[in-house]
C-alpha positions in Angstrom: -100.7 -15.5 112.6 -98.9 -12.3 112.1 -95.4 -11.4 110.8 -93.1 -8.4 110.6 -91.8 -7.8 107.1 -89.5 -5.2 105.6 -90.6 -3.5 102.3 -88.8 -0.5 101.0 -86.7 0.1 104.1 -89.8 0.2 106.4 -91.2 -2.5 108.6 -94.8 -3.5 108.7 -96.9 -5.9 110.9 -99.0 -7.9 108.5 -101.5 -10.8 108.6 -103.1 -12.8 105.9 -105.6 -11.1 103.5 -104.5 -7.6 104.7 -104.0 -4.7 102.3 -101.5 -2.0 102.9 -99.8 1.0 101.2 -96.1 0.7 100.8 -93.6 3.0 99.1 -93.7 3.0 95.3 -92.5 -0.4 93.9 -90.5 -0.7 90.6 -92.7 -0.7 87.5 -93.9 -4.1 86.4 -93.9 -5.7 89.8 -96.8 -8.1 90.1 -96.0 -10.4 93.0 -93.6 -10.2 96.0 -92.0 -12.8 98.1 -91.1 -11.3 101.5 -89.0 -12.7 104.3 -90.3 -12.5 107.9 -88.2 -10.6 110.4 -90.4 -11.8 113.2 -93.3 -14.3 113.4 -96.1 -14.1 115.9 -98.3 -17.3 116.2 -100.7 -16.9 119.1 -98.6 -16.8 122.3 -95.5 -18.0 120.6 -93.2 -15.5 118.8 -90.0 -16.2 116.9 -87.4 -13.5 116.2 -85.1 -14.0 113.2 -81.4 -13.3 112.9 -81.9 -11.4 110.6 -84.9 -13.4 109.1 -86.9 -16.4 110.4 -85.7 -19.5 108.6 -88.3 -21.3 106.4 -90.9 -18.6 106.5 -92.0 -16.8 103.3 -94.8 -14.4 102.7 -96.5 -14.0 99.3 -97.9 -10.6 98.4 -99.6 -9.4 95.2 -99.7 -5.8 93.9 -103.3 -4.6 93.6 -102.6 -1.1 92.4 -99.1 -0.1 91.2 -99.6 3.6 91.7 -101.7 5.3 94.4 -101.3 8.9 95.2 -101.4 10.1 98.8 -102.8 13.2 100.3 -101.3 16.6 99.3 -99.2 18.2 101.9 -98.6 22.0 101.9 -95.3 23.2 103.1 -95.1 26.9 104.0 -92.1 29.0 104.9 -93.0 32.4 106.3 -91.1 35.2 108.1 -93.1 38.1 109.4 -92.1 41.6 108.5 -89.4 40.3 106.0 -91.5 39.7 102.9 -90.5 36.1 102.9 -93.3 33.7 101.9 -92.8 30.5 99.9 -95.2 27.6 99.5 -94.5 24.1 98.2 -96.7 21.1 97.8 -95.9 17.4 98.0 -97.9 14.3 97.1 -96.3 10.9 98.0 -96.7 7.9 95.6 -97.5 4.5 97.0 -98.2 1.0 95.8 -101.2 -1.0 97.3 -100.4 -4.6 98.0 -102.4 -7.5 99.5 -100.7 -10.1 101.7 -101.6 -13.6 100.5 -100.3 -16.4 102.6 -97.8 -16.7 105.4 -96.2 -20.2 105.0 -93.9 -22.0 107.4 
């Protein structure tokens, strides 16, 4: 059984016992209860308006702060002496999907 959930403005396809990185959650968050936007159960799929009624997904936070890869952003203009370089490192939270209950 799979479900489509919305966490932090982004949608993810999840199944039970799956771990994923989502945008940084507020500090002190230990467990999440998510609503399913779509439920896929074998050949049968149910689309919610906006959520599927009676379906809840439990998730636990494994690591509240995980740092992503560093990205280098370079702005360069030849023959103009313009060269700037910035770095960015996104912060994520690692969660594990527990149960998908109907």
